N, CA, C, O and CB atoms as a CASP TS submission, in Angstrom:
PFRMAT TS
TARGET T0000
AUTHOR 0000-0000-0000
METHOD Language model
MODEL 1
PARENT N/A
ATOM      1  N   MET     1     109.614  97.343  93.250  1.00  0.00           N
ATOM      2  CA  MET     1     108.700  98.330  92.710  1.00  0.00           C
ATOM      3  C   MET     1     107.344  98.270  93.405  1.00  0.00           C
ATOM      4  O   MET     1     106.699  99.306  93.568  1.00  0.00           O
ATOM      5  CB  MET     1     108.534  98.126  91.214  1.00  0.00           C
ATOM      6  N   ALA     2     106.895  97.089  93.817  1.00  0.00           N
ATOM      7  CA  ALA     2     105.568  96.965  94.432  1.00  0.00           C
ATOM      8  C   ALA     2     105.402  97.832  95.682  1.00  0.00           C
ATOM      9  O   ALA     2     104.344  98.440  95.848  1.00  0.00           O
ATOM     10  CB  ALA     2     105.306  95.519  94.788  1.00  0.00           C
ATOM     11  N   PRO     3     106.410  97.916  96.579  1.00  0.00           N
ATOM     12  CA  PRO     3     106.215  98.777  97.744  1.00  0.00           C
ATOM     13  C   PRO     3     105.958 100.238  97.354  1.00  0.00           C
ATOM     14  O   PRO     3     105.142 100.912  97.983  1.00  0.00           O
ATOM     15  CB  PRO     3     107.430  98.695  98.653  1.00  0.00           C
ATOM     16  N   LYS     4     106.649 100.727  96.324  1.00  0.00           N
ATOM     17  CA  LYS     4     106.437 102.107  95.898  1.00  0.00           C
ATOM     18  C   LYS     4     105.035 102.274  95.315  1.00  0.00           C
ATOM     19  O   LYS     4     104.381 103.288  95.558  1.00  0.00           O
ATOM     20  CB  LYS     4     107.501 102.524  94.866  1.00  0.00           C
ATOM     21  N   ILE     5     104.576 101.297  94.554  1.00  0.00           N
ATOM     22  CA  ILE     5     103.223 101.359  93.987  1.00  0.00           C
ATOM     23  C   ILE     5     102.195 101.347  95.105  1.00  0.00           C
ATOM     24  O   ILE     5     101.227 102.107  95.062  1.00  0.00           O
ATOM     25  CB  ILE     5     102.975 100.179  93.014  1.00  0.00           C
ATOM     26  N   ASN     6     102.390 100.491  96.110  1.00  0.00           N
ATOM     27  CA  ASN     6     101.468 100.460  97.248  1.00  0.00           C
ATOM     28  C   ASN     6     101.466 101.785  97.998  1.00  0.00           C
ATOM     29  O   ASN     6     100.420 102.239  98.462  1.00  0.00           O
ATOM     30  CB  ASN     6     101.837  99.325  98.201  1.00  0.00           C
ATOM     31  N   LEU     7     102.634 102.403  98.116  1.00  0.00           N
ATOM     32  CA  LEU     7     102.710 103.688  98.794  1.00  0.00           C
ATOM     33  C   LEU     7     101.939 104.748  98.010  1.00  0.00           C
ATOM     34  O   LEU     7     101.124 105.470  98.584  1.00  0.00           O
ATOM     35  CB  LEU     7     104.176 104.116  98.978  1.00  0.00           C
ATOM     36  N   TYR     8     102.190 104.846  96.704  1.00  0.00           N
ATOM     37  CA  TYR     8     101.481 105.823  95.870  1.00  0.00           C
ATOM     38  C   TYR     8      99.981 105.572  95.900  1.00  0.00           C
ATOM     39  O   TYR     8      99.186 106.505  96.017  1.00  0.00           O
ATOM     40  CB  TYR     8     101.994 105.772  94.421  1.00  0.00           C
ATOM     41  N   SER     9      99.604 104.308  95.793  1.00  0.00           N
ATOM     42  CA  SER     9      98.184 103.955  95.798  1.00  0.00           C
ATOM     43  C   SER     9      97.540 104.336  97.127  1.00  0.00           C
ATOM     44  O   SER     9      96.441 104.889  97.155  1.00  0.00           O
ATOM     45  CB  SER     9      98.000 102.451  95.530  1.00  0.00           C
ATOM     46  N   SER    10      98.223 104.041  98.220  1.00  0.00           N
ATOM     47  CA  SER    10      97.689 104.363  99.550  1.00  0.00           C
ATOM     48  C   SER    10      97.504 105.862  99.728  1.00  0.00           C
ATOM     49  O   SER    10      96.469 106.314 100.218  1.00  0.00           O
ATOM     50  CB  SER    10      98.613 103.823 100.642  1.00  0.00           C
ATOM     51  N   LEU    11      98.513 106.630  99.329  1.00  0.00           N
ATOM     52  CA  LEU    11      98.431 108.083  99.480  1.00  0.00           C
ATOM     53  C   LEU    11      97.321 108.667  98.609  1.00  0.00           C
ATOM     54  O   LEU    11      96.561 109.529  99.049  1.00  0.00           O
ATOM     55  CB  LEU    11      99.775 108.733  99.126  1.00  0.00           C
ATOM     56  N   ALA    12      97.240 108.188  97.374  1.00  0.00           N
ATOM     57  CA  ALA    12      96.197 108.671  96.472  1.00  0.00           C
ATOM     58  C   ALA    12      94.818 108.271  96.980  1.00  0.00           C
ATOM     59  O   ALA    12      93.873 109.056  96.894  1.00  0.00           O
ATOM     60  CB  ALA    12      96.418 108.127  95.054  1.00  0.00           C
ATOM     61  N   CYS    13      94.697 107.069  97.502  1.00  0.00           N
ATOM     62  CA  CYS    13      93.430 106.566  98.005  1.00  0.00           C
ATOM     63  C   CYS    13      92.998 107.332  99.250  1.00  0.00           C
ATOM     64  O   CYS    13      91.832 107.699  99.390  1.00  0.00           O
ATOM     65  CB  CYS    13      93.533 105.072  98.311  1.00  0.00           C
ATOM     66  N   GLU    14      93.938 107.568 100.143  1.00  0.00           N
ATOM     67  CA  GLU    14      93.627 108.321 101.350  1.00  0.00           C
ATOM     68  C   GLU    14      93.147 109.733 100.972  1.00  0.00           C
ATOM     69  O   GLU    14      92.193 110.246 101.559  1.00  0.00           O
ATOM     70  CB  GLU    14      94.870 108.391 102.285  1.00  0.00           C
ATOM     71  N   ASP    15      93.802 110.342 100.009  1.00  0.00           N
ATOM     72  CA  ASP    15      93.411 111.670  99.542  1.00  0.00           C
ATOM     73  C   ASP    15      92.007 111.637  98.935  1.00  0.00           C
ATOM     74  O   ASP    15      91.189 112.519  99.200  1.00  0.00           O
ATOM     75  CB  ASP    15      94.426 112.198  98.512  1.00  0.00           C
ATOM     76  N   TYR    16      91.737 110.621  98.125  1.00  0.00           N
ATOM     77  CA  TYR    16      90.435 110.479  97.469  1.00  0.00           C
ATOM     78  C   TYR    16      89.306 110.346  98.503  1.00  0.00           C
ATOM     79  O   TYR    16      88.311 111.069  98.444  1.00  0.00           O
ATOM     80  CB  TYR    16      90.441 109.254  96.528  1.00  0.00           C
ATOM     81  N   TYR    17      89.475 109.423  99.441  1.00  0.00           N
ATOM     82  CA  TYR    17      88.424 109.209 100.442  1.00  0.00           C
ATOM     83  C   TYR    17      88.308 110.381 101.411  1.00  0.00           C
ATOM     84  O   TYR    17      87.215 110.678 101.893  1.00  0.00           O
ATOM     85  CB  TYR    17      88.694 107.927 101.219  1.00  0.00           C
ATOM     86  N   SER    18      89.409 111.042 101.697  1.00  0.00           N
ATOM     87  CA  SER    18      89.375 112.215 102.567  1.00  0.00           C
ATOM     88  C   SER    18      88.561 113.328 101.911  1.00  0.00           C
ATOM     89  O   SER    18      87.758 113.994 102.564  1.00  0.00           O
ATOM     90  CB  SER    18      90.809 112.705 102.881  1.00  0.00           C
ATOM     91  N   GLU    19      88.777 113.515 100.630  1.00  0.00           N
ATOM     92  CA  GLU    19      88.023 114.540  99.902  1.00  0.00           C
ATOM     93  C   GLU    19      86.530 114.214  99.873  1.00  0.00           C
ATOM     94  O   GLU    19      85.695 115.093 100.084  1.00  0.00           O
ATOM     95  CB  GLU    19      88.558 114.678  98.468  1.00  0.00           C
ATOM     96  N   LYS    20      86.198 112.952  99.613  1.00  0.00           N
ATOM     97  CA  LYS    20      84.787 112.544  99.580  1.00  0.00           C
ATOM     98  C   LYS    20      84.146 112.708 100.952  1.00  0.00           C
ATOM     99  O   LYS    20      83.014 113.178 101.063  1.00  0.00           O
ATOM    100  CB  LYS    20      84.655 111.082  99.107  1.00  0.00           C
ATOM    101  N   SER    21      84.866 112.322 101.986  1.00  0.00           N
ATOM    102  CA  SER    21      84.352 112.434 103.346  1.00  0.00           C
ATOM    103  C   SER    21      84.113 113.897 103.719  1.00  0.00           C
ATOM    104  O   SER    21      83.100 114.236 104.331  1.00  0.00           O
ATOM    105  CB  SER    21      85.326 111.784 104.340  1.00  0.00           C
ATOM    106  N   GLY    22      85.060 114.755 103.342  1.00  0.00           N
ATOM    107  CA  GLY    22      84.939 116.178 103.629  1.00  0.00           C
ATOM    108  C   GLY    22      83.775 116.828 102.905  1.00  0.00           C
ATOM    109  O   GLY    22      83.276 117.872 103.325  1.00  0.00           O
ATOM    110  N   SER    23      83.342 116.202 101.809  1.00  0.00           N
ATOM    111  CA  SER    23      82.207 116.725 101.045  1.00  0.00           C
ATOM    112  C   SER    23      80.880 116.241 101.605  1.00  0.00           C
ATOM    113  O   SER    23      79.817 116.629 101.122  1.00  0.00           O
ATOM    114  CB  SER    23      82.326 116.322  99.582  1.00  0.00           C
ATOM    115  N   GLY    24      80.943 115.386 102.632  1.00  0.00           N
ATOM    116  CA  GLY    24      79.715 114.877 103.238  1.00  0.00           C
ATOM    117  C   GLY    24      79.094 113.706 102.492  1.00  0.00           C
ATOM    118  O   GLY    24      77.962 113.318 102.781  1.00  0.00           O
ATOM    119  N   LEU    25      79.822 113.139 101.533  1.00  0.00           N
ATOM    120  CA  LEU    25      79.301 111.991 100.778  1.00  0.00           C
ATOM    121  C   LEU    25      79.484 110.711 101.581  1.00  0.00           C
ATOM    122  O   LEU    25      80.487 110.556 102.279  1.00  0.00           O
ATOM    123  CB  LEU    25      80.008 111.867  99.404  1.00  0.00           C
ATOM    124  N   PRO    26      78.523 109.787 101.491  1.00  0.00           N
ATOM    125  CA  PRO    26      78.669 108.520 102.218  1.00  0.00           C
ATOM    126  C   PRO    26      79.776 107.666 101.612  1.00  0.00           C
ATOM    127  O   PRO    26      80.034 107.714 100.409  1.00  0.00           O
ATOM    128  CB  PRO    26      77.344 107.742 102.214  1.00  0.00           C
ATOM    129  N   GLY    27      80.415 106.895 102.460  1.00  0.00           N
ATOM    130  CA  GLY    27      81.474 106.002 102.010  1.00  0.00           C
ATOM    131  C   GLY    27      80.921 104.742 101.366  1.00  0.00           C
ATOM    132  O   GLY    27      79.713 104.510 101.386  1.00  0.00           O
ATOM    133  N   PRO    28      81.807 103.924 100.791  1.00  0.00           N
ATOM    134  CA  PRO    28      81.391 102.731 100.065  1.00  0.00           C
ATOM    135  C   PRO    28      81.061 101.523 100.943  1.00  0.00           C
ATOM    136  O   PRO    28      80.520 100.531 100.456  1.00  0.00           O
ATOM    137  CB  PRO    28      82.454 102.354  99.115  1.00  0.00           C
ATOM    138  N   LEU    29      81.380 101.605 102.215  1.00  0.00           N
ATOM    139  CA  LEU    29      81.150 100.466 103.112  1.00  0.00           C
ATOM    140  C   LEU    29      79.748 100.540 103.720  1.00  0.00           C
ATOM    141  O   LEU    29      79.104 101.588 103.672  1.00  0.00           O
ATOM    142  CB  LEU    29      82.219 100.431 104.233  1.00  0.00           C
ATOM    143  N   PRO    30      79.279  99.432 104.288  1.00  0.00           N
ATOM    144  CA  PRO    30      77.948  99.438 104.913  1.00  0.00           C
ATOM    145  C   PRO    30      77.795 100.591 105.901  1.00  0.00           C
ATOM    146  O   PRO    30      78.711 100.898 106.665  1.00  0.00           O
ATOM    147  CB  PRO    30      77.691  98.107 105.626  1.00  0.00           C
ATOM    148  N   GLY    31      76.645 101.211 105.874  1.00  0.00           N
ATOM    149  CA  GLY    31      76.366 102.337 106.755  1.00  0.00           C
ATOM    150  C   GLY    31      77.018 103.632 106.302  1.00  0.00           C
ATOM    151  O   GLY    31      77.021 104.616 107.040  1.00  0.00           O
ATOM    152  N   GLY    32      77.576 103.640 105.082  1.00  0.00           N
ATOM    153  CA  GLY    32      78.213 104.850 104.560  1.00  0.00           C
ATOM    154  C   GLY    32      79.598 105.108 105.128  1.00  0.00           C
ATOM    155  O   GLY    32      80.125 106.215 105.018  1.00  0.00           O
ATOM    156  N   ALA    33      80.188 104.079 105.740  1.00  0.00           N
ATOM    157  CA  ALA    33      81.523 104.236 106.338  1.00  0.00           C
ATOM    158  C   ALA    33      82.597 104.269 105.253  1.00  0.00           C
ATOM    159  O   ALA    33      82.372 103.863 104.113  1.00  0.00           O
ATOM    160  CB  ALA    33      81.811 103.087 107.336  1.00  0.00           C
ATOM    161  N   TYR    34      83.751 104.758 105.637  1.00  0.00           N
ATOM    162  CA  TYR    34      84.908 104.800 104.745  1.00  0.00           C
ATOM    163  C   TYR    34      85.916 103.747 105.180  1.00  0.00           C
ATOM    164  O   TYR    34      86.031 103.451 106.370  1.00  0.00           O
ATOM    165  CB  TYR    34      85.558 106.211 104.739  1.00  0.00           C
ATOM    166  N   PRO    35      86.648 103.177 104.224  1.00  0.00           N
ATOM    167  CA  PRO    35      87.639 102.157 104.587  1.00  0.00           C
ATOM    168  C   PRO    35      88.822 102.776 105.324  1.00  0.00           C
ATOM    169  O   PRO    35      89.122 103.959 105.162  1.00  0.00           O
ATOM    170  CB  PRO    35      88.132 101.418 103.333  1.00  0.00           C
ATOM    171  N   ILE    36      89.480 101.966 106.127  1.00  0.00           N
ATOM    172  CA  ILE    36      90.726 102.381 106.767  1.00  0.00           C
ATOM    173  C   ILE    36      91.840 102.053 105.784  1.00  0.00           C
ATOM    174  O   ILE    36      91.994 100.907 105.362  1.00  0.00           O
ATOM    175  CB  ILE    36      90.948 101.665 108.171  1.00  0.00           C
ATOM    176  N   ILE    37      92.603 103.057 105.428  1.00  0.00           N
ATOM    177  CA  ILE    37      93.670 102.886 104.447  1.00  0.00           C
ATOM    178  C   ILE    37      94.983 102.672 105.190  1.00  0.00           C
ATOM    179  O   ILE    37      95.408 103.518 105.978  1.00  0.00           O
ATOM    180  CB  ILE    37      93.762 104.117 103.489  1.00  0.00           C
ATOM    181  N   GLU    38      95.614 101.544 104.932  1.00  0.00           N
ATOM    182  CA  GLU    38      96.908 101.250 105.536  1.00  0.00           C
ATOM    183  C   GLU    38      97.981 101.731 104.565  1.00  0.00           C
ATOM    184  O   GLU    38      98.160 101.157 103.490  1.00  0.00           O
ATOM    185  CB  GLU    38      97.065  99.713 105.858  1.00  0.00           C
ATOM    186  N   ILE    39      98.694 102.788 104.950  1.00  0.00           N
ATOM    187  CA  ILE    39      99.696 103.389 104.080  1.00  0.00           C
ATOM    188  C   ILE    39     100.807 102.394 103.771  1.00  0.00           C
ATOM    189  O   ILE    39     101.396 101.795 104.671  1.00  0.00           O
ATOM    190  CB  ILE    39     100.276 104.651 104.723  1.00  0.00           C
ATOM    191  N   GLY    40     101.082 102.231 102.475  1.00  0.00           N
ATOM    192  CA  GLY    40     102.143 101.337 102.021  1.00  0.00           C
ATOM    193  C   GLY    40     101.728  99.884 101.883  1.00  0.00           C
ATOM    194  O   GLY    40     102.541  99.043 101.499  1.00  0.00           O
ATOM    195  N   GLN    41     100.476  99.574 102.188  1.00  0.00           N
ATOM    196  CA  GLN    41      99.982  98.198 102.103  1.00  0.00           C
ATOM    197  C   GLN    41      98.946  98.097 100.980  1.00  0.00           C
ATOM    198  O   GLN    41      98.331  99.098 100.613  1.00  0.00           O
ATOM    199  CB  GLN    41      99.365  97.742 103.463  1.00  0.00           C
ATOM    200  N   PRO    42      98.753  96.895 100.436  1.00  0.00           N
ATOM    201  CA  PRO    42      97.691  96.727  99.440  1.00  0.00           C
ATOM    202  C   PRO    42      96.332  97.020 100.090  1.00  0.00           C
ATOM    203  O   PRO    42      96.039  96.524 101.178  1.00  0.00           O
ATOM    204  CB  PRO    42      97.716  95.283  98.837  1.00  0.00           C
ATOM    205  N   ASN    43      95.525  97.810  99.430  1.00  0.00           N
ATOM    206  CA  ASN    43      94.203  98.183  99.935  1.00  0.00           C
ATOM    207  C   ASN    43      93.166  97.884  98.854  1.00  0.00           C
ATOM    208  O   ASN    43      93.053  98.645  97.892  1.00  0.00           O
ATOM    209  CB  ASN    43      94.160  99.695 100.351  1.00  0.00           C
ATOM    210  N   PRO    44      92.413  96.802  98.987  1.00  0.00           N
ATOM    211  CA  PRO    44      91.430  96.439  97.961  1.00  0.00           C
ATOM    212  C   PRO    44      90.400  97.540  97.690  1.00  0.00           C
ATOM    213  O   PRO    44      89.883  97.645  96.578  1.00  0.00           O
ATOM    214  CB  PRO    44      90.715  95.178  98.372  1.00  0.00           C
ATOM    215  N   ASP    45      90.100  98.359  98.707  1.00  0.00           N
ATOM    216  CA  ASP    45      89.108  99.423  98.523  1.00  0.00           C
ATOM    217  C   ASP    45      89.643 100.570  97.678  1.00  0.00           C
ATOM    218  O   ASP    45      88.914 101.517  97.382  1.00  0.00           O
ATOM    219  CB  ASP    45      88.658  99.953  99.871  1.00  0.00           C
ATOM    220  N   CYS    46      90.901 100.494  97.291  1.00  0.00           N
ATOM    221  CA  CYS    46      91.524 101.573  96.510  1.00  0.00           C
ATOM    222  C   CYS    46      91.573 101.272  95.019  1.00  0.00           C
ATOM    223  O   CYS    46      92.081 102.084  94.245  1.00  0.00           O
ATOM    224  CB  CYS    46      92.925 101.829  97.013  1.00  0.00           C
ATOM    225  N   HIS    47      91.067 100.147  94.612  1.00  0.00           N
ATOM    226  CA  HIS    47      91.119  99.759  93.206  1.00  0.00           C
ATOM    227  C   HIS    47      89.990 100.444  92.441  1.00  0.00           C
ATOM    228  O   HIS    47      89.026  99.806  92.018  1.00  0.00           O
ATOM    229  CB  HIS    47      91.026  98.221  93.054  1.00  0.00           C
ATOM    230  N   LEU    48      90.133 101.745  92.276  1.00  0.00           N
ATOM    231  CA  LEU    48      89.126 102.562  91.600  1.00  0.00           C
ATOM    232  C   LEU    48      89.804 103.419  90.535  1.00  0.00           C
ATOM    233  O   LEU    48      90.950 103.829  90.720  1.00  0.00           O
ATOM    234  CB  LEU    48      88.356 103.454  92.618  1.00  0.00           C
ATOM    235  N   PRO    49      89.123 103.699  89.429  1.00  0.00           N
ATOM    236  CA  PRO    49      89.721 104.564  88.400  1.00  0.00           C
ATOM    237  C   PRO    49      90.112 105.939  88.943  1.00  0.00           C
ATOM    238  O   PRO    49      91.126 106.506  88.536  1.00  0.00           O
ATOM    239  CB  PRO    49      88.751 104.735  87.241  1.00  0.00           C
ATOM    240  N   GLU    50      89.307 106.469  89.862  1.00  0.00           N
ATOM    241  CA  GLU    50      89.597 107.786  90.432  1.00  0.00           C
ATOM    242  C   GLU    50      90.904 107.776  91.220  1.00  0.00           C
ATOM    243  O   GLU    50      91.653 108.753  91.204  1.00  0.00           O
ATOM    244  CB  GLU    50      88.448 108.237  91.335  1.00  0.00           C
ATOM    245  N   VAL    51      91.170 106.679  91.902  1.00  0.00           N
ATOM    246  CA  VAL    51      92.400 106.552  92.677  1.00  0.00           C
ATOM    247  C   VAL    51      93.585 106.376  91.726  1.00  0.00           C
ATOM    248  O   VAL    51      94.652 106.943  91.959  1.00  0.00           O
ATOM    249  CB  VAL    51      92.308 105.360  93.669  1.00  0.00           C
ATOM    250  N   ALA    52      93.407 105.601  90.668  1.00  0.00           N
ATOM    251  CA  ALA    52      94.476 105.405  89.686  1.00  0.00           C
ATOM    252  C   ALA    52      94.888 106.741  89.073  1.00  0.00           C
ATOM    253  O   ALA    52      96.077 106.991  88.871  1.00  0.00           O
ATOM    254  CB  ALA    52      94.027 104.426  88.581  1.00  0.00           C
ATOM    255  N   ALA    53      93.918 107.595  88.779  1.00  0.00           N
ATOM    256  CA  ALA    53      94.221 108.911  88.213  1.00  0.00           C
ATOM    257  C   ALA    53      95.014 109.747  89.214  1.00  0.00           C
ATOM    258  O   ALA    53      95.922 110.481  88.822  1.00  0.00           O
ATOM    259  CB  ALA    53      92.921 109.645  87.812  1.00  0.00           C
ATOM    260  N   ARG    54      94.687 109.647  90.479  1.00  0.00           N
ATOM    261  CA  ARG    54      95.414 110.398  91.509  1.00  0.00           C
ATOM    262  C   ARG    54      96.819 109.845  91.713  1.00  0.00           C
ATOM    263  O   ARG    54      97.732 110.590  92.070  1.00  0.00           O
ATOM    264  CB  ARG    54      94.647 110.366  92.834  1.00  0.00           C
ATOM    265  N   MET    55      97.002 108.548  91.489  1.00  0.00           N
ATOM    266  CA  MET    55      98.333 107.947  91.620  1.00  0.00           C
ATOM    267  C   MET    55      99.310 108.603  90.660  1.00  0.00           C
ATOM    268  O   MET    55     100.474 108.810  91.002  1.00  0.00           O
ATOM    269  CB  MET    55      98.275 106.432  91.363  1.00  0.00           C
ATOM    270  N   ILE    56      98.854 108.926  89.483  1.00  0.00           N
ATOM    271  CA  ILE    56      99.716 109.573  88.493  1.00  0.00           C
ATOM    272  C   ILE    56     100.183 110.926  89.030  1.00  0.00           C
ATOM    273  O   ILE    56     101.345 111.297  88.866  1.00  0.00           O
ATOM    274  CB  ILE    56      98.969 109.747  87.138  1.00  0.00           C
ATOM    275  N   LYS    57      99.278 111.653  89.666  1.00  0.00           N
ATOM    276  CA  LYS    57      99.639 112.960  90.234  1.00  0.00           C
ATOM    277  C   LYS    57     100.632 112.802  91.377  1.00  0.00           C
ATOM    278  O   LYS    57     101.586 113.572  91.480  1.00  0.00           O
ATOM    279  CB  LYS    57      98.384 113.700  90.727  1.00  0.00           C
ATOM    280  N   VAL    58     100.415 111.809  92.238  1.00  0.00           N
ATOM    281  CA  VAL    58     101.323 111.564  93.367  1.00  0.00           C
ATOM    282  C   VAL    58     102.703 111.201  92.846  1.00  0.00           C
ATOM    283  O   VAL    58     103.708 111.696  93.356  1.00  0.00           O
ATOM    284  CB  VAL    58     100.780 110.437  94.284  1.00  0.00           C
ATOM    285  N   ASP    59     102.762 110.334  91.825  1.00  0.00           N
ATOM    286  CA  ASP    59     104.030 109.907  91.246  1.00  0.00           C
ATOM    287  C   ASP    59     104.774 111.097  90.647  1.00  0.00           C
ATOM    288  O   ASP    59     105.976 111.244  90.869  1.00  0.00           O
ATOM    289  CB  ASP    59     103.797 108.830  90.178  1.00  0.00           C
ATOM    290  N   SER    60     104.080 111.945  89.894  1.00  0.00           N
ATOM    291  CA  SER    60     104.731 113.108  89.272  1.00  0.00           C
ATOM    292  C   SER    60     105.244 114.076  90.321  1.00  0.00           C
ATOM    293  O   SER    60     106.350 114.604  90.199  1.00  0.00           O
ATOM    294  CB  SER    60     103.762 113.829  88.331  1.00  0.00           C
ATOM    295  N   ARG    61     104.438 114.311  91.358  1.00  0.00           N
ATOM    296  CA  ARG    61     104.853 115.226  92.428  1.00  0.00           C
ATOM    297  C   ARG    61     106.087 114.675  93.138  1.00  0.00           C
ATOM    298  O   ARG    61     107.016 115.427  93.433  1.00  0.00           O
ATOM    299  CB  ARG    61     103.699 115.447  93.443  1.00  0.00           C
ATOM    300  N   TYR    62     106.108 113.377  93.415  1.00  0.00           N
ATOM    301  CA  TYR    62     107.251 112.760  94.081  1.00  0.00           C
ATOM    302  C   TYR    62     108.512 112.909  93.229  1.00  0.00           C
ATOM    303  O   TYR    62     109.568 113.287  93.736  1.00  0.00           O
ATOM    304  CB  TYR    62     106.969 111.273  94.368  1.00  0.00           C
ATOM    305  N   LYS    63     108.397 112.614  91.947  1.00  0.00           N
ATOM    306  CA  LYS    63     109.554 112.711  91.057  1.00  0.00           C
ATOM    307  C   LYS    63     110.073 114.144  90.971  1.00  0.00           C
ATOM    308  O   LYS    63     111.284 114.367  90.942  1.00  0.00           O
ATOM    309  CB  LYS    63     109.193 112.202  89.662  1.00  0.00           C
ATOM    310  N   ARG    64     109.166 115.108  90.929  1.00  0.00           N
ATOM    311  CA  ARG    64     109.570 116.517  90.878  1.00  0.00           C
ATOM    312  C   ARG    64     110.313 116.913  92.145  1.00  0.00           C
ATOM    313  O   ARG    64     111.333 117.599  92.082  1.00  0.00           O
ATOM    314  CB  ARG    64     108.346 117.423  90.681  1.00  0.00           C
ATOM    315  N   GLU    65     109.806 116.485  93.289  1.00  0.00           N
ATOM    316  CA  GLU    65     110.387 116.891  94.570  1.00  0.00           C
ATOM    317  C   GLU    65     111.697 116.182  94.897  1.00  0.00           C
ATOM    318  O   GLU    65     112.527 116.737  95.617  1.00  0.00           O
ATOM    319  CB  GLU    65     109.402 116.638  95.669  1.00  0.00           C
ATOM    320  N   HIS    66     111.899 114.971  94.387  1.00  0.00           N
ATOM    321  CA  HIS    66     113.061 114.181  94.795  1.00  0.00           C
ATOM    322  C   HIS    66     114.101 113.974  93.716  1.00  0.00           C
ATOM    323  O   HIS    66     115.132 113.355  93.977  1.00  0.00           O
ATOM    324  CB  HIS    66     112.612 112.868  95.271  1.00  0.00           C
ATOM    325  N   HIS    67     113.869 114.463  92.531  1.00  0.00           N
ATOM    326  CA  HIS    67     114.858 114.237  91.472  1.00  0.00           C
ATOM    327  C   HIS    67     115.326 115.519  90.833  1.00  0.00           C
ATOM    328  O   HIS    67     115.884 115.492  89.737  1.00  0.00           O
ATOM    329  CB  HIS    67     114.291 113.337  90.416  1.00  0.00           C
ATOM    330  N   ASN    68     115.115 116.632  91.483  1.00  0.00           N
ATOM    331  CA  ASN    68     115.606 117.920  90.940  1.00  0.00           C
ATOM    332  C   ASN    68     116.782 118.419  91.732  1.00  0.00           C
ATOM    333  O   ASN    68     117.326 119.480  91.427  1.00  0.00           O
ATOM    334  CB  ASN    68     114.497 118.981  90.943  1.00  0.00           C
TER
END
């Protein structure tokens, strides 16, 4: 189960930071940089409530697309 959770978390996190970056907001790292998200791997910079909320959306979308 952990690999699937890491995948969902990575995708949700990448989406979250991509949206923030596109809005011109500074990132959480020094100098306003954004973290590099390794898809499918644990990403400490993704442990945010906003990312957790997006994980639910990613999980629901995946289940809809692959179990119908």
